[in-house]
N, C-alpha and C positions, 0 to 999 in steps of 0.2 A: 410498427417501428416507432422508436422514440422521436419526438419532435424537437430535435436539437439543432441549433444553428450549426451550419457546416464547419465553422471554425472551432466549435466547442470541443473540449477534451473531456474524457471520463477518467477521473482519478480514483484508483482503487486504494483503499486504506484498510489496515487490519493487521492482526498479529501474524508473525511468521507461521507458515503452515495453513493460513486461512484460504489459500488458493489464488492470491492476487496475480501471480505470474501465469498460472495455468488458465484460470478463468479469463485473464486479460487477453491471452492469445485467442481463446475461443470467441470472446466478444469482438476482437479486432476483425476476425474472419467473418463473423455473423453480420457486423455492422459496416463492413468495408472501410475500416479505419486502420491507421498505423498502430504500432505497438512499441512502447518504450518501457524498459525495465530499469528503474533508476539505480537498483543495486549494481547492475552491470556498468552503468555510467560512473558510479562511485569507484568501482574497482579499476576502471579504465583511467580515471583521473589520478588515482593514488598509485597505480602500478602494482597494486597488491590486492589480495582477497580481503573481504570484510573482516574475517577472523584475524588475519595478519595485522590489520590496522588496530583492532581491539587489543591483541596480544602485545604489540610493540608500543603503541601510543595511548592506549586506554579508550574506554567507551566514549568519552567526551570528544576525542579526536574524530571518531567515526561520525558522531552527530554533527560536528562542525563541517566535515567534508560533505556529508549528506546535505546540509543546509546550503552550502555553496553550490553544489550541483543542482539542487532544486531551484534556487534563485536564478541560476544561469539558463534554466530550461525555458526555451521559447519555441513552443510547438503548437500546431493547430490540428484538430481532427485526429487526435491520438488517444489511445487507451494508455494511461500511465500507471504502471504498477510501481507503487512507492515501497520503500523499505518500511518495516514496522515502526521505526522511530521517527518517521517524517513528521508526525504530529507534535513532536516536541518543539518544532520551530514555527511559531506563529507567523513570522514573516514569510517563510516558505509556503505554508498552507494558504496564506492570503494571496500570495503570488499565483499559486496553482489554481485556486478557486476563482480568481479574477477572470479566468477564461475556461472554467471547467466546472463539472459537477462531481462532488466527492461521494463515492459509494463505499460504505463500510461493509466489508465481508465479515460478518459476525459468526464466530464459532466459539463454543464453550472451551474453557481451560483444558478439560480432559481431552478434547479433540486436538488442541494445540500440542499437548504432551505426546499423544499417540503419533501425530504426524511428523513432528520434528525430532523425536527421539532424544539423542544426546545433544542438548542445545549448546553445550560448551564448544561445539565445533561449527556453529552456524553463523558466527559473526553478529550475534545479537547485542545491541547496545543496551547494556544494563550495568548497574553498579555491581562491583564484585561481591558484595554481601547481600544482593537482592535475589530472592527466589523467583522462579518463573511465575508463581502465583501472585507474588507482590507486584511484579512487572505487569502482569495481566490486569490486575485491579487498577494500577496507575494509568495504564494506557487506555483502558476501556472508556474512562471518562472523556479522554481527549478524542477518541474515535467518535463517540456520540456527539461531542461538541462540534466537530467539523463536518459530520456527515449530512449530506443533503438527502441521502437515501441509505437505509440500512437493510441489508439482505441477510437473512439467517441461512447459514450453511449446514446446520445440523440436520441430519437425515436426508440430505440431498447430495447427489453426485455432481461433478463439475459441470456437466451439461445442464442439469436442473438449476444449478446456481446461476449459470449464464442466462437461462430462460427467465429466471426470477429478476435478474438485473435488467434485462431488456424490458420486461413487463413493468417493472418499477419505474424505469426511466420514462416510459410512455405515460405514466400517471403524473409526472412532474410538470410544472408550468413550462412553457416554451422558453428556452434560454438562448 
């Protein structure tokens, strides 16, 4: 088992389709922690789906709402599944990492495309002229920058990714 302080959160970051929500629930069960899906908190705060926010107010509005939700989040001993664009807010990531370990669930672009299909209905925060490939390249650098631990998802099912996260957390210094 990982040597985490009981108050420490595990923050999952990565592209849509990387398994943050699914692996997050598995991790919460395995480690006896709570689970928070920030996409759901954003929808609750806005009273709309992520896609409705993007369609009606633009991708920047989604990022702004996401940042506000993340900065308001004050939890302990939780698995936090963030939206794919959480890493655009340095302030939000600093806030989350002050009491948590960031785990990047890394999958290749081809897997993202396979898993999310028609991304136009996913509420993905991207410029209207930006391809999924361009978005992937832009975000990849940010995920790497904020990650305390990177776990490759390629060739692994959700349980195997969960196992790899637990093993990886065990190799980190006590937090």
